[in-house]
N, CA, C and O atoms as CSV, one atom per row, in Angstrom:
chain,resi,resn,atom,element,x,y,z
A,1,MET,N,N,0.826,-1.189,0.000
A,1,MET,CA,C,0.000,0.000,0.000
A,1,MET,C,C,0.866,1.247,0.000
A,1,MET,O,O,1.955,1.279,0.575
A,2,LYS,N,N,0.355,2.257,-0.654
A,2,LYS,CA,C,1.095,3.510,-0.655
A,2,LYS,C,C,0.945,4.191,0.700
A,2,LYS,O,O,-0.076,4.023,1.369
A,3,PRO,N,N,1.939,4.946,1.103
A,3,PRO,CA,C,1.887,5.569,2.438
A,3,PRO,C,C,0.716,6.535,2.612
A,3,PRO,O,O,0.151,6.628,3.702
A,4,TRP,N,N,0.345,7.257,1.545
A,4,TRP,CA,C,-0.753,8.217,1.712
A,4,TRP,C,C,-2.082,7.501,1.865
A,4,TRP,O,O,-2.985,8.012,2.527
A,5,ILE,N,N,-2.217,6.326,1.263
A,5,ILE,CA,C,-3.448,5.556,1.454
A,5,ILE,C,C,-3.524,5.078,2.902
A,5,ILE,O,O,-4.581,5.151,3.528
A,6,ARG,N,N,-2.421,4.598,3.423
A,6,ARG,CA,C,-2.402,4.111,4.797
A,6,ARG,C,C,-2.687,5.242,5.780
A,6,ARG,O,O,-3.357,5.026,6.790
A,7,SER,N,N,-2.199,6.418,5.502
A,7,SER,CA,C,-2.381,7.507,6.459
A,7,SER,C,C,-3.772,8.131,6.360
A,7,SER,O,O,-4.277,8.656,7.352
A,8,THR,N,N,-4.401,8.086,5.183
A,8,THR,CA,C,-5.709,8.734,5.065
A,8,THR,C,C,-6.853,7.753,5.262
A,8,THR,O,O,-7.809,8.073,5.970
A,9,LEU,N,N,-6.792,6.588,4.671
A,9,LEU,CA,C,-7.896,5.648,4.780
A,9,LEU,C,C,-7.877,4.869,6.081
A,9,LEU,O,O,-8.933,4.534,6.618
A,10,LEU,N,N,-6.710,4.580,6.588
A,10,LEU,CA,C,-6.609,3.758,7.793
A,10,LEU,C,C,-6.225,4.587,9.013
A,10,LEU,O,O,-5.469,4.133,9.872
A,11,SER,N,N,-6.751,5.797,9.079
A,11,SER,CA,C,-6.470,6.607,10.260
A,11,SER,C,C,-7.294,6.092,11.434
A,11,SER,O,O,-8.213,5.294,11.248
A,12,ARG,N,N,-6.975,6.537,12.613
A,12,ARG,CA,C,-7.648,6.055,13.819
A,12,ARG,C,C,-9.134,6.403,13.800
A,12,ARG,O,O,-9.961,5.587,14.209
A,13,GLU,N,N,-9.489,7.605,13.331
A,13,GLU,CA,C,-10.887,8.011,13.301
A,13,GLU,C,C,-11.682,7.165,12.319
A,13,GLU,O,O,-12.819,6.787,12.598
A,14,ASN,N,N,-11.081,6.866,11.158
A,14,ASN,CA,C,-11.790,6.059,10.169
A,14,ASN,C,C,-11.976,4.626,10.649
A,14,ASN,O,O,-13.006,4.014,10.366
A,15,LEU,N,N,-11.007,4.086,11.363
A,15,LEU,CA,C,-11.172,2.738,11.905
A,15,LEU,C,C,-12.267,2.710,12.960
A,15,LEU,O,O,-13.053,1.763,13.003
A,16,TYR,N,N,-12.335,3.727,13.811
A,16,TYR,CA,C,-13.407,3.794,14.804
A,16,TYR,C,C,-14.767,3.920,14.119
A,16,TYR,O,O,-15.732,3.280,14.536
A,17,ALA,N,N,-14.850,4.735,13.078
A,17,ALA,CA,C,-16.115,4.893,12.357
A,17,ALA,C,C,-16.518,3.593,11.673
A,17,ALA,O,O,-17.700,3.250,11.653
A,18,LEU,N,N,-15.574,2.878,11.122
A,18,LEU,CA,C,-15.870,1.605,10.472
A,18,LEU,C,C,-16.353,0.577,11.486
A,18,LEU,O,O,-17.314,-0.145,11.223
A,19,LEU,N,N,-15.696,0.502,12.643
A,19,LEU,CA,C,-16.127,-0.433,13.679
A,19,LEU,C,C,-17.513,-0.081,14.203
A,19,LEU,O,O,-18.320,-0.976,14.458
A,20,LEU,N,N,-17.798,1.195,14.367
A,20,LEU,CA,C,-19.114,1.607,14.826
A,20,LEU,C,C,-20.185,1.260,13.799
A,20,LEU,O,O,-21.266,0.800,14.164
A,21,CYS,N,N,-19.898,1.475,12.529
A,21,CYS,CA,C,-20.838,1.149,11.461
A,21,CYS,C,C,-21.097,-0.354,11.411
A,21,CYS,O,O,-22.242,-0.778,11.259
A,22,LEU,N,N,-20.058,-1.151,11.537
A,22,LEU,CA,C,-20.237,-2.606,11.528
A,22,LEU,C,C,-21.039,-3.071,12.735
A,22,LEU,O,O,-21.849,-3.991,12.621
A,23,ALA,N,N,-20.828,-2.454,13.878
A,23,ALA,CA,C,-21.585,-2.824,15.072
A,23,ALA,C,C,-23.063,-2.489,14.908
A,23,ALA,O,O,-23.925,-3.277,15.299
A,24,VAL,N,N,-23.362,-1.326,14.333
A,24,VAL,CA,C,-24.758,-0.942,14.111
A,24,VAL,C,C,-25.425,-1.887,13.122
A,24,VAL,O,O,-26.564,-2.303,13.333
A,25,ILE,N,N,-24.722,-2.230,12.042
A,25,ILE,CA,C,-25.274,-3.159,11.057
A,25,ILE,C,C,-25.517,-4.526,11.688
A,25,ILE,O,O,-26.530,-5.167,11.407
A,26,LEU,N,N,-24.602,-4.975,12.530
A,26,LEU,CA,C,-24.769,-6.266,13.185
A,26,LEU,C,C,-25.979,-6.258,14.117
A,26,LEU,O,O,-26.728,-7.234,14.164
A,27,VAL,N,N,-26.174,-5.178,14.850
A,27,VAL,CA,C,-27.337,-5.081,15.733
A,27,VAL,C,C,-28.625,-5.083,14.921
A,27,VAL,O,O,-29.600,-5.725,15.312
A,28,ILE,N,N,-28.644,-4.374,13.796
A,28,ILE,CA,C,-29.843,-4.343,12.953
A,28,ILE,C,C,-30.141,-5.732,12.400
A,28,ILE,O,O,-31.299,-6.147,12.370
A,29,ILE,N,N,-29.123,-6.448,11.966
A,29,ILE,CA,C,-29.339,-7.783,11.409
A,29,ILE,C,C,-29.837,-8.746,12.494
A,29,ILE,O,O,-30.741,-9.545,12.249
A,30,LEU,N,N,-29.254,-8.667,13.676
A,30,LEU,CA,C,-29.629,-9.610,14.730
A,30,LEU,C,C,-31.013,-9.338,15.301
A,30,LEU,O,O,-31.657,-10.254,15.812
A,31,THR,N,N,-31.480,-8.103,15.224
A,31,THR,CA,C,-32.795,-7.780,15.789
A,31,THR,C,C,-33.864,-7.633,14.721
A,31,THR,O,O,-34.986,-7.240,15.040
A,32,ALA,N,N,-33.560,-7.932,13.471
A,32,ALA,CA,C,-34.533,-7.732,12.402
A,32,ALA,C,C,-35.659,-8.755,12.452
A,32,ALA,O,O,-36.761,-8.467,11.983
A,33,ASP,N,N,-35.420,-9.936,13.002
A,33,ASP,CA,C,-36.464,-10.949,13.003
A,33,ASP,C,C,-37.455,-10.755,14.141
A,33,ASP,O,O,-38.508,-11.393,14.138
A,34,GLN,N,N,-37.162,-9.910,15.100
A,34,GLN,CA,C,-38.093,-9.667,16.194
A,34,GLN,C,C,-39.076,-8.580,15.783
A,34,GLN,O,O,-38.674,-7.522,15.299
A,35,SER,N,N,-40.360,-8.841,15.975
A,35,SER,CA,C,-41.364,-7.868,15.553
A,35,SER,C,C,-41.397,-6.690,16.521
A,35,SER,O,O,-41.441,-6.888,17.735
A,36,PRO,N,N,-41.377,-5.492,16.005
A,36,PRO,CA,C,-41.435,-4.317,16.887
A,36,PRO,C,C,-42.850,-4.111,17.416
A,36,PRO,O,O,-43.703,-3.572,16.710
A,37,LEU,N,N,-43.102,-4.532,18.638
A,37,LEU,CA,C,-44.452,-4.474,19.207
A,37,LEU,C,C,-44.896,-3.045,19.482
A,37,LEU,O,O,-46.097,-2.774,19.511
A,38,TRP,N,N,-43.973,-2.137,19.681
A,38,TRP,CA,C,-44.359,-0.762,19.993
A,38,TRP,C,C,-45.050,-0.081,18.821
A,38,TRP,O,O,-45.767,0.901,19.018
A,39,ILE,N,N,-44.848,-0.584,17.597
A,39,ILE,CA,C,-45.527,0.001,16.440
A,39,ILE,C,C,-47.017,-0.297,16.509
A,39,ILE,O,O,-47.833,0.550,16.144
A,40,TYR,N,N,-47.385,-1.493,16.975
A,40,TYR,CA,C,-48.770,-1.946,16.930
A,40,TYR,C,C,-49.546,-1.613,18.191
A,40,TYR,O,O,-50.698,-2.030,18.311
A,41,GLN,N,N,-48.978,-0.890,19.127
A,41,GLN,CA,C,-49.691,-0.615,20.376
A,41,GLN,C,C,-50.852,0.339,20.193
A,41,GLN,O,O,-51.808,0.307,20.968
A,42,GLY,N,N,-50.786,1.190,19.177
A,42,GLY,CA,C,-51.859,2.157,18.967
A,42,GLY,C,C,-53.085,1.597,18.260
A,42,GLY,O,O,-54.099,2.285,18.148
A,43,PHE,N,N,-53.006,0.361,17.782
A,43,PHE,CA,C,-54.125,-0.199,17.018
A,43,PHE,C,C,-54.936,-1.169,17.844
A,43,PHE,O,O,-55.915,-1.731,17.353
């Protein structure tokens, strides 16, 4: 890898943002099969 790619794409902030994004996606995938009961409380 070129040094400028390593310094810009793999900076500490970008790695934290990537880990946070992956964690959010994982939570969405794991909870997608559970029906959100709070939506149906008004009916």
